[in-house]
TIDREN-345699 format. One line per field, with one value per residue: residue number from 1; residue in three letters; chain; z, x, y of N, C-alpha, C in turn. Coordinates in steps of 0.2 Angstrom, whole numbers. Example, Ala and Ser with C-alpha at 12.3 -4.5 7.8 and 13.67 -1.06 7.14 Angstrom:
TIDREN-345699
num = (1:2)
residu = (ALA:SER)
chaine = (A:A)
n_zz = (39:35)
n_xx = (66:64)
n_yy = (-28:-11)
ca_zz = (39:36)
ca_xx = (62:68)
ca_yy = (-22:-5)
c_zz = (39:39)
c_xx = (66:64)
c_yy = (-16:0)
end
This chain:
TIDREN-345699
num = (1:2:3:4:5:6:7:8:9:10:11:12:13:14:15:16:17:18:19:20:21:22:23:24:25:26:27:28:29:30:31:32:33:34:35:36:37:38:39:40:41:42:43:44:45:46:47:48:49:50:51:52:53:54:55:56:57:58:59:60:61:62:63:64:65:66:67:68:69:70:71:72:73:74:75:76:77:78:79:80:81:82:83:84:85:86:87:88:89:90:91:92:93:94:95:96:97:98:99:100:101:102:103:104:105:106:107:108:109:110:111:112:113:114:115:116:117:118:119:120:121:122:123:124:125:126:127:128:129:130:131:132:133:134:135:136:137:138:139:140:141:142:143:144:145:146:147:148:149:150:151:152:153:154:155:156:157:158:159:160:161:162:163:164:165:166:167:168:169:170:171:172:173:174:175:176:177:178:179:180:181:182:183:184:185:186:187:188:189:190:191:192:193:194:195:196:197:198:199:200:201:202:203:204:205:206:207:208:209:210:211:212:213:214:215:216:217:218:219:220:221:222:223:224:225:226:227:228:229:230:231:232:233:234:235:236:237:238:239:240:241:242:243:244:245:246:247:248:249:250:251:252:253:254:255:256:257:258:259:260:261:262:263:264:265:266:267:268:269:270:271:272:273:274:275:276:277:278:279:280:281:282:283:284:285:286:287:288:289:290:291:292:293:294:295:296:297:298:299:300:301:302:303:304)
residu = (UNK:UNK:UNK:UNK:UNK:UNK:UNK:UNK:UNK:UNK:UNK:UNK:UNK:UNK:UNK:UNK:UNK:UNK:UNK:UNK:UNK:UNK:UNK:UNK:UNK:UNK:UNK:UNK:UNK:UNK:UNK:UNK:UNK:UNK:UNK:UNK:UNK:UNK:UNK:UNK:UNK:UNK:UNK:UNK:UNK:UNK:UNK:UNK:UNK:UNK:UNK:UNK:UNK:UNK:UNK:UNK:UNK:UNK:UNK:UNK:UNK:UNK:UNK:UNK:UNK:UNK:UNK:UNK:UNK:UNK:UNK:UNK:UNK:UNK:UNK:UNK:UNK:UNK:UNK:UNK:UNK:UNK:UNK:UNK:UNK:UNK:UNK:UNK:UNK:UNK:UNK:UNK:UNK:UNK:UNK:UNK:UNK:UNK:UNK:UNK:UNK:UNK:UNK:UNK:UNK:UNK:UNK:UNK:UNK:UNK:UNK:UNK:UNK:UNK:UNK:UNK:UNK:UNK:UNK:UNK:UNK:UNK:UNK:UNK:UNK:UNK:UNK:UNK:UNK:UNK:UNK:UNK:UNK:UNK:UNK:UNK:UNK:UNK:UNK:UNK:UNK:UNK:UNK:UNK:UNK:UNK:UNK:UNK:UNK:UNK:UNK:UNK:UNK:UNK:UNK:UNK:UNK:UNK:UNK:UNK:UNK:UNK:UNK:UNK:UNK:UNK:UNK:UNK:UNK:UNK:UNK:UNK:UNK:UNK:UNK:UNK:UNK:UNK:UNK:UNK:UNK:UNK:UNK:UNK:UNK:UNK:UNK:UNK:UNK:UNK:UNK:UNK:UNK:UNK:UNK:UNK:UNK:UNK:UNK:UNK:UNK:UNK:UNK:UNK:UNK:UNK:UNK:UNK:UNK:UNK:UNK:UNK:UNK:UNK:UNK:UNK:UNK:UNK:UNK:UNK:UNK:UNK:UNK:UNK:UNK:UNK:UNK:UNK:UNK:UNK:UNK:UNK:UNK:UNK:UNK:UNK:UNK:UNK:UNK:UNK:UNK:UNK:UNK:UNK:UNK:UNK:UNK:UNK:UNK:UNK:UNK:UNK:UNK:UNK:UNK:UNK:UNK:UNK:UNK:UNK:UNK:UNK:UNK:UNK:UNK:UNK:UNK:UNK:UNK:UNK:UNK:UNK:UNK:UNK:UNK:UNK:UNK:UNK:UNK:UNK:UNK:UNK:UNK:UNK:UNK:UNK:UNK:UNK:UNK:UNK:UNK:UNK:UNK:UNK:UNK:UNK:UNK:UNK:UNK:UNK:UNK:UNK:UNK:UNK)
chaine = (A:A:A:A:A:A:A:A:A:A:A:A:A:A:A:A:A:A:A:A:A:A:A:A:A:A:A:A:A:A:A:A:A:A:A:A:A:A:A:A:A:A:A:A:A:A:A:A:A:A:A:A:A:A:A:A:A:A:A:A:A:A:A:A:A:A:A:A:A:A:A:A:A:A:A:A:A:A:A:A:A:A:A:A:A:A:A:A:A:A:A:A:A:A:A:A:A:A:A:A:A:A:A:A:A:A:A:A:A:A:A:A:A:A:A:A:A:A:A:A:A:A:A:A:A:A:A:A:A:A:A:A:A:A:A:A:A:A:A:A:A:A:A:A:A:A:A:A:A:A:A:A:A:A:A:A:A:A:A:A:A:A:A:A:A:A:A:A:A:A:A:A:A:A:A:A:A:A:A:A:A:A:A:A:A:A:A:A:A:A:A:A:A:A:A:A:A:A:A:A:A:A:A:A:A:A:A:A:A:A:A:A:A:A:A:A:A:A:A:A:A:A:A:A:A:A:A:A:A:A:A:A:A:A:A:A:A:A:A:A:A:A:A:A:A:A:A:A:A:A:A:A:A:A:A:A:A:A:A:A:A:A:A:A:A:A:A:A:A:A:A:A:A:A:A:A:A:A:A:A:A:A:A:A:A:A:A:A:A:A:A:A:A:A:A:A:A:A:A:A:A:A:A:A)
n_zz = (-500:-498:-487:-478:-482:-481:-466:-462:-468:-460:-446:-449:-451:-440:-428:-412:-410:-410:-397:-397:-397:-410:-420:-430:-444:-451:-441:-426:-408:-400:-387:-377:-380:-375:-360:-359:-361:-347:-339:-330:-317:-313:-300:-289:-276:-263:-250:-236:-229:-216:-208:-194:-186:-171:-162:-162:-166:-177:-182:-195:-198:-184:-179:-181:-180:-183:-196:-204:-200:-210:-221:-217:-220:-233:-242:-235:-243:-256:-257:-259:-270:-288:-289:-299:-295:-281:-270:-260:-252:-247:-238:-232:-235:-228:-228:-238:-243:-235:-241:-256:-253:-253:-265:-268:-272:-274:-269:-270:-261:-256:-240:-232:-230:-224:-219:-223:-234:-242:-247:-251:-264:-271:-275:-283:-294:-301:-309:-316:-313:-310:-295:-277:-267:-249:-238:-221:-213:-203:-202:-201:-202:-209:-217:-234:-238:-234:-241:-252:-251:-249:-259:-267:-261:-264:-277:-279:-274:-283:-277:-271:-265:-255:-248:-235:-218:-205:-190:-176:-161:-144:-133:-118:-113:-128:-132:-125:-127:-133:-143:-150:-165:-166:-178:-185:-196:-209:-214:-228:-225:-227:-220:-204:-196:-189:-173:-157:-146:-138:-149:-154:-140:-130:-118:-107:-105:-103:-90:-80:-81:-73:-60:-61:-58:-69:-69:-63:-73:-84:-79:-76:-90:-92:-86:-91:-100:-111:-116:-121:-116:-121:-134:-135:-141:-144:-151:-169:-172:-183:-194:-199:-215:-231:-249:-261:-274:-288:-294:-282:-270:-279:-275:-264:-254:-256:-250:-238:-219:-208:-198:-187:-190:-185:-170:-166:-173:-186:-201:-211:-208:-212:-226:-225:-219:-229:-238:-245:-247:-238:-240:-230:-227:-218:-208:-199:-194:-184:-185:-180:-175:-175:-165:-156:-147:-139:-145:-155:-145:-140:-155:-156:-146:-150:-162:-156)
n_xx = (68:61:57:68:76:65:65:78:77:68:75:86:77:70:80:77:69:76:77:65:57:54:43:43:36:20:18:13:14:22:27:20:5:10:11:-1:-10:-5:-8:-19:-18:-16:-23:-20:-26:-20:-21:-13:-13:-11:-13:-6:-3:8:2:-11:-18:-23:-33:-37:-48:-55:-72:-80:-98:-102:-95:-82:-64:-57:-67:-74:-63:-60:-72:-75:-65:-68:-77:-68:-65:-59:-51:-42:-44:-44:-38:-33:-18:-13:-5:-15:-24:-36:-41:-40:-51:-61:-63:-64:-79:-83:-84:-72:-57:-42:-23:-13:2:21:25:34:39:46:40:25:25:36:29:18:24:30:17:15:25:20:9:3:0:4:0:0:-8:-6:-18:-19:-25:-29:-39:-54:-65:-60:-65:-67:-62:-49:-40:-41:-36:-24:-20:-20:-13:0:1:3:14:31:40:40:41:32:18:8:-3:-8:-16:-22:-20:-24:-29:-22:-19:-16:-9:5:6:15:12:4:9:19:19:32:33:38:35:31:25:31:39:45:51:45:39:38:36:30:32:33:44:39:47:43:31:31:41:32:24:32:31:16:4:-4:-18:-19:-12:-23:-32:-26:-26:-40:-44:-38:-38:-53:-58:-51:-51:-54:-48:-35:-21:-9:-1:3:-4:0:-6:-11:-7:0:2:10:23:23:34:44:41:46:56:59:58:73:82:92:90:91:97:87:76:75:76:66:56:51:45:43:53:66:64:65:77:87:86:73:56:43:26:13:-3:-18:-30:-41:-53:-53:-50:-53:-40:-36:-29:-24:-36:-41:-44:-51:-62:-67:-71:-82:-90:-89:-100:-111)
n_yy = (-316:-301:-297:-299:-286:-278:-279:-272:-261:-254:-256:-245:-234:-235:-234:-238:-247:-259:-262:-267:-284:-291:-302:-315:-311:-315:-328:-329:-325:-339:-338:-328:-335:-349:-345:-339:-352:-360:-350:-352:-365:-381:-389:-404:-412:-421:-431:-440:-453:-467:-481:-484:-474:-463:-459:-459:-472:-480:-468:-464:-472:-470:-466:-453:-445:-454:-458:-462:-453:-451:-451:-439:-431:-431:-428:-416:-411:-412:-403:-390:-379:-376:-387:-400:-414:-427:-438:-450:-457:-470:-482:-496:-507:-507:-492:-489:-498:-492:-476:-480:-485:-473:-470:-463:-456:-468:-471:-480:-483:-487:-492:-488:-476:-465:-451:-443:-432:-437:-449:-442:-437:-449:-451:-442:-442:-446:-440:-422:-412:-394:-390:-395:-400:-404:-410:-412:-426:-425:-416:-415:-406:-393:-375:-375:-362:-362:-370:-365:-349:-355:-361:-348:-340:-346:-345:-334:-328:-332:-332:-343:-357:-365:-366:-363:-364:-351:-346:-335:-334:-336:-343:-347:-360:-367:-358:-362:-376:-390:-397:-389:-381:-365:-351:-338:-325:-314:-298:-297:-309:-320:-336:-337:-345:-360:-367:-376:-373:-358:-345:-326:-323:-315:-304:-297:-301:-313:-312:-309:-319:-328:-329:-330:-340:-352:-351:-335:-330:-330:-323:-311:-307:-307:-297:-284:-269:-260:-273:-281:-294:-306:-305:-305:-306:-321:-325:-333:-350:-361:-372:-386:-388:-389:-382:-388:-383:-394:-396:-393:-403:-415:-412:-410:-424:-425:-419:-417:-422:-410:-400:-392:-396:-409:-406:-400:-408:-405:-406:-394:-385:-391:-386:-376:-369:-376:-363:-364:-355:-354:-346:-336:-339:-330:-335:-333:-340:-354:-369:-388:-399:-415:-423:-433:-448:-440:-427:-434:-430:-422:-415:-423:-418:-407:-405:-405)
ca_zz = (-497:-497:-477:-472:-484:-476:-458:-462:-468:-454:-442:-452:-450:-431:-422:-406:-413:-411:-390:-396:-399:-416:-422:-437:-450:-453:-435:-419:-402:-395:-378:-374:-381:-370:-354:-359:-359:-341:-331:-327:-315:-313:-296:-286:-268:-260:-242:-234:-222:-214:-201:-188:-182:-165:-156:-161:-170:-183:-185:-202:-198:-180:-181:-179:-178:-186:-201:-202:-199:-220:-223:-216:-225:-239:-240:-235:-248:-261:-256:-262:-278:-293:-290:-303:-294:-276:-270:-255:-252:-241:-241:-228:-238:-223:-228:-247:-245:-235:-246:-259:-253:-252:-271:-266:-279:-270:-275:-266:-260:-255:-236:-230:-230:-218:-217:-227:-238:-244:-248:-258:-266:-274:-280:-285:-298:-307:-311:-320:-309:-305:-289:-277:-260:-244:-236:-219:-210:-195:-200:-203:-203:-211:-220:-240:-242:-230:-245:-259:-251:-247:-268:-272:-257:-265:-286:-279:-273:-288:-275:-263:-265:-254:-245:-227:-216:-199:-189:-169:-154:-140:-126:-115:-114:-132:-134:-121:-128:-136:-149:-156:-168:-169:-184:-185:-201:-212:-216:-231:-228:-229:-213:-202:-193:-186:-165:-154:-141:-138:-152:-150:-134:-127:-113:-100:-102:-99:-84:-73:-80:-69:-53:-58:-59:-75:-65:-62:-79:-86:-74:-78:-97:-94:-83:-98:-102:-118:-118:-124:-112:-127:-141:-133:-149:-140:-158:-171:-170:-188:-196:-206:-223:-235:-255:-265:-281:-290:-295:-277:-269:-279:-273:-253:-250:-257:-246:-234:-216:-207:-186:-182:-192:-180:-167:-166:-175:-189:-207:-215:-208:-217:-234:-223:-217:-238:-241:-250:-244:-238:-240:-226:-227:-214:-209:-193:-193:-184:-187:-174:-177:-172:-168:-151:-142:-132:-147:-158:-139:-143:-159:-153:-140:-153:-165:-149)
ca_xx = (71:60:54:71:76:61:66:83:75:65:79:90:73:68:83:73:66:82:73:59:58:50:40:41:32:14:18:8:18:21:26:12:2:11:9:-11:-10:-2:-13:-23:-14:-19:-23:-24:-25:-19:-23:-8:-17:-7:-14:0:-1:9:-1:-17:-18:-31:-38:-42:-55:-61:-78:-84:-104:-103:-93:-73:-61:-55:-74:-75:-57:-62:-78:-73:-58:-71:-81:-64:-68:-54:-48:-44:-44:-44:-34:-30:-13:-11:-4:-17:-28:-44:-41:-44:-58:-65:-63:-69:-84:-89:-84:-66:-52:-38:-17:-10:8:24:27:42:36:48:35:20:29:37:23:16:29:28:9:15:29:13:4:4:-1:9:-1:-1:-12:-9:-24:-17:-29:-32:-43:-62:-70:-59:-67:-65:-58:-42:-37:-42:-33:-17:-17:-20:-5:7:0:6:21:33:49:38:41:30:11:2:-8:-10:-21:-21:-21:-31:-30:-14:-15:-15:-2:10:5:21:9:2:15:18:23:32:33:40:33:27:21:35:40:53:54:40:42:34:39:31:36:40:46:38:51:39:26:36:44:27:23:37:30:10:1:-9:-25:-21:-12:-29:-37:-24:-27:-46:-43:-37:-43:-54:-61:-47:-48:-58:-47:-29:-18:-3:4:0:-4:3:-12:-5:-10:2:1:19:25:25:44:46:37:51:63:61:62:79:86:96:88:92:97:83:69:77:77:57:54:44:46:43:61:70:63:68:83:87:84:67:54:38:22:7:-9:-19:-36:-46:-58:-48:-51:-54:-37:-37:-21:-25:-41:-43:-45:-59:-70:-68:-72:-88:-92:-89:-102:-115)
ca_yy = (-310:-295:-301:-297:-281:-275:-278:-270:-253:-254:-253:-241:-229:-233:-238:-239:-255:-264:-264:-271:-289:-292:-308:-317:-310:-320:-329:-330:-324:-344:-338:-327:-338:-354:-342:-339:-359:-359:-346:-358:-370:-390:-391:-409:-411:-429:-434:-446:-456:-469:-482:-484:-468:-466:-454:-460:-478:-481:-462:-464:-476:-468:-465:-446:-446:-460:-459:-462:-449:-451:-449:-433:-425:-433:-424:-408:-409:-412:-394:-386:-373:-376:-395:-405:-421:-428:-443:-452:-458:-475:-491:-499:-509:-507:-487:-489:-501:-485:-472:-482:-487:-469:-466:-458:-461:-470:-470:-486:-483:-491:-491:-489:-469:-459:-446:-441:-428:-446:-452:-437:-438:-456:-451:-434:-442:-450:-433:-416:-407:-390:-389:-402:-400:-409:-409:-418:-431:-424:-410:-415:-402:-388:-373:-375:-357:-364:-373:-360:-347:-355:-360:-342:-335:-346:-341:-322:-327:-334:-332:-347:-365:-369:-361:-365:-357:-348:-341:-333:-339:-331:-347:-348:-368:-367:-356:-368:-381:-391:-400:-384:-378:-359:-349:-331:-322:-307:-292:-300:-317:-329:-341:-333:-350:-365:-371:-379:-366:-350:-340:-324:-321:-308:-302:-293:-305:-319:-312:-308:-326:-332:-327:-333:-348:-352:-346:-329:-326:-329:-318:-306:-306:-307:-290:-281:-263:-260:-276:-284:-301:-310:-301:-302:-312:-323:-327:-341:-357:-365:-376:-392:-392:-387:-381:-387:-382:-399:-399:-395:-409:-419:-412:-412:-430:-428:-416:-421:-418:-403:-401:-390:-400:-418:-406:-397:-415:-401:-406:-389:-382:-393:-381:-365:-371:-378:-359:-363:-349:-354:-341:-342:-336:-330:-337:-330:-345:-357:-376:-393:-402:-421:-428:-440:-450:-433:-421:-435:-431:-415:-414:-423:-412:-397:-404:-406)
c_zz = (-495:-490:-475:-477:-479:-469:-458:-463:-464:-448:-443:-448:-443:-425:-415:-404:-411:-401:-388:-399:-406:-417:-430:-442:-452:-446:-429:-414:-399:-387:-372:-375:-378:-363:-350:-357:-351:-335:-326:-323:-312:-306:-291:-278:-267:-251:-242:-226:-222:-209:-194:-186:-174:-160:-156:-165:-174:-185:-189:-203:-191:-181:-176:-182:-184:-193:-201:-205:-209:-221:-225:-222:-232:-243:-242:-242:-258:-260:-261:-271:-280:-293:-293:-302:-285:-273:-263:-255:-247:-244:-236:-233:-234:-225:-233:-247:-244:-238:-250:-259:-255:-260:-272:-271:-273:-274:-270:-264:-259:-245:-229:-230:-225:-214:-224:-232:-244:-249:-254:-263:-272:-278:-284:-293:-304:-311:-314:-319:-310:-300:-284:-268:-256:-239:-229:-217:-205:-195:-204:-202:-208:-216:-228:-242:-239:-236:-249:-256:-251:-256:-270:-267:-261:-273:-285:-278:-278:-283:-271:-266:-263:-251:-237:-225:-207:-198:-180:-166:-151:-133:-126:-115:-119:-133:-129:-124:-134:-143:-151:-158:-168:-175:-183:-191:-201:-213:-224:-232:-227:-221:-212:-199:-190:-176:-162:-147:-141:-144:-157:-145:-133:-118:-107:-98:-97:-92:-80:-75:-77:-62:-54:-58:-65:-74:-66:-69:-83:-81:-78:-85:-96:-89:-86:-100:-109:-120:-120:-120:-118:-133:-142:-136:-144:-146:-163:-172:-180:-188:-203:-213:-227:-243:-258:-272:-285:-289:-286:-273:-273:-277:-265:-251:-252:-255:-239:-226:-210:-200:-184:-185:-184:-173:-163:-171:-180:-198:-210:-212:-211:-222:-231:-221:-226:-241:-247:-245:-243:-235:-235:-225:-220:-213:-200:-190:-193:-184:-181:-178:-173:-170:-164:-151:-140:-137:-150:-152:-141:-147:-157:-152:-145:-158:-162:-152)
c_xx = (70:58:62:75:71:60:73:82:72:68:84:86:72:74:81:71:69:79:69:59:54:49:41:36:26:15:17:15:17:21:21:6:4:8:1:-13:-7:-7:-16:-20:-18:-18:-24:-23:-26:-19:-18:-12:-12:-13:-9:3:1:5:-9:-16:-24:-34:-38:-50:-58:-68:-78:-92:-106:-101:-85:-72:-58:-60:-74:-70:-58:-67:-78:-69:-63:-74:-76:-66:-59:-49:-48:-45:-43:-42:-32:-25:-11:-8:-8:-23:-37:-46:-44:-48:-63:-68:-66:-73:-87:-87:-78:-62:-45:-29:-14:-1:14:23:30:43:40:43:30:19:31:34:18:20:31:24:10:18:24:8:8:4:3:6:-4:-4:-10:-11:-21:-25:-32:-36:-52:-67:-67:-61:-65:-60:-51:-37:-35:-38:-26:-14:-16:-14:1:5:3:10:26:39:49:37:36:22:7:-3:-8:-16:-19:-23:-20:-30:-23:-13:-13:-8:6:12:11:19:5:9:13:21:25:33:34:36:28:24:25:38:46:54:46:43:38:34:35:33:31:39:46:41:46:37:28:39:41:26:25:32:22:9:-5:-16:-25:-17:-17:-32:-33:-26:-33:-47:-42:-40:-47:-57:-59:-47:-52:-54:-39:-26:-10:4:0:1:-3:-4:-9:-6:-4:-1:10:16:26:33:48:46:40:56:64:63:70:83:88:92:92:94:91:74:68:75:70:56:48:46:47:51:65:69:65:75:89:90:78:62:45:31:16:3:-11:-26:-39:-50:-54:-52:-50:-47:-38:-30:-23:-35:-46:-45:-53:-62:-70:-71:-79:-92:-93:-95:-110:-122)
c_yy = (-304:-295:-296:-290:-275:-276:-272:-262:-252:-249:-250:-235:-229:-235:-240:-247:-256:-266:-267:-276:-291:-297:-308:-315:-315:-327:-330:-331:-331:-342:-336:-330:-347:-350:-343:-347:-360:-356:-347:-364:-374:-389:-397:-408:-419:-425:-439:-448:-463:-473:-483:-478:-466:-461:-458:-467:-480:-476:-463:-467:-474:-466:-458:-446:-450:-462:-459:-455:-447:-450:-441:-428:-427:-429:-418:-404:-409:-408:-390:-384:-375:-383:-398:-411:-421:-436:-444:-458:-463:-481:-496:-501:-507:-497:-485:-493:-495:-480:-475:-482:-482:-466:-463:-463:-461:-470:-472:-485:-488:-489:-491:-481:-467:-456:-446:-437:-435:-447:-450:-438:-442:-453:-444:-436:-445:-446:-429:-412:-401:-388:-394:-398:-403:-409:-414:-423:-431:-417:-411:-412:-393:-385:-372:-370:-359:-364:-367:-355:-346:-357:-352:-340:-338:-348:-333:-322:-332:-337:-340:-352:-371:-364:-365:-360:-355:-347:-341:-338:-333:-334:-347:-356:-370:-365:-359:-373:-383:-393:-395:-379:-371:-358:-343:-331:-318:-303:-293:-306:-323:-331:-337:-340:-354:-367:-372:-378:-360:-345:-333:-326:-316:-308:-300:-298:-311:-320:-309:-315:-333:-334:-329:-338:-346:-349:-338:-325:-326:-324:-310:-302:-303:-299:-284:-274:-264:-267:-281:-293:-306:-312:-302:-309:-313:-322:-332:-345:-357:-372:-382:-395:-384:-384:-381:-387:-390:-402:-396:-399:-414:-416:-415:-417:-432:-424:-419:-415:-415:-403:-397:-395:-408:-413:-402:-404:-410:-403:-398:-385:-385:-387:-376:-368:-375:-372:-356:-358:-352:-347:-343:-337:-335:-331:-336:-336:-352:-365:-384:-399:-412:-426:-434:-441:-444:-429:-426:-433:-426:-410:-415:-419:-408:-398:-405:-401)
end
């Protein structure tokens, strides 16, 4: 009773204090303590891996410098700072055995998942992590900072459901390659669109290219003044690394596939078409992606 009277007297003397949230006397601020406890998010990295790749069957076990691809990816992921766990999500015993042979952790999944994201969601249901990193099995030499920057971008962007990465494109052949996904973002770094086509469409440049061969296009770029031959940026390449808030990752597989996703065959467009935001971090350090046997050969040559 004395506590109640004291508070009534305080409100009478200081009416403006009605605008201030008063805490019960003798009790801590549980809200602030809860926020403090959650200020450091738990981050877990998952590497989805399947044997039956369309463009490169058996890719996870293909040897690169004497080690399976999946081993390169797993070891690089373990170098990322701030991860609570690293797991390989697979339905294939051969891949699981290769990972366990190097002391890695494996999460066995169903074999009927239509996409790698569905595979991740199955594993994520059994985790308590706040953030799930999807490290693609085609990135054997990615710098650990690539993941660290993407995680930081997501934590700084409360409006974003997921994060990914882009890097500048300077090579004309890469710019025109439909297997290289491009991305454009808004002024705050949120993705506007992903495409296999060169985006944005630079009208004047494309108009000139219609009457130039690829060889003359390259020569034209090299002849630009001020030393722009090696630095002309054509656009941004999307690097297939994703960071999800766990609740969104569990929601994503339940969203119906969308027209643009089906047109471009790019899963991330489903998120955009359903109104979810994707924040994109930028890296100046390009990384080798291995999608085909030819990419594997180029990766071998790059290491010589």
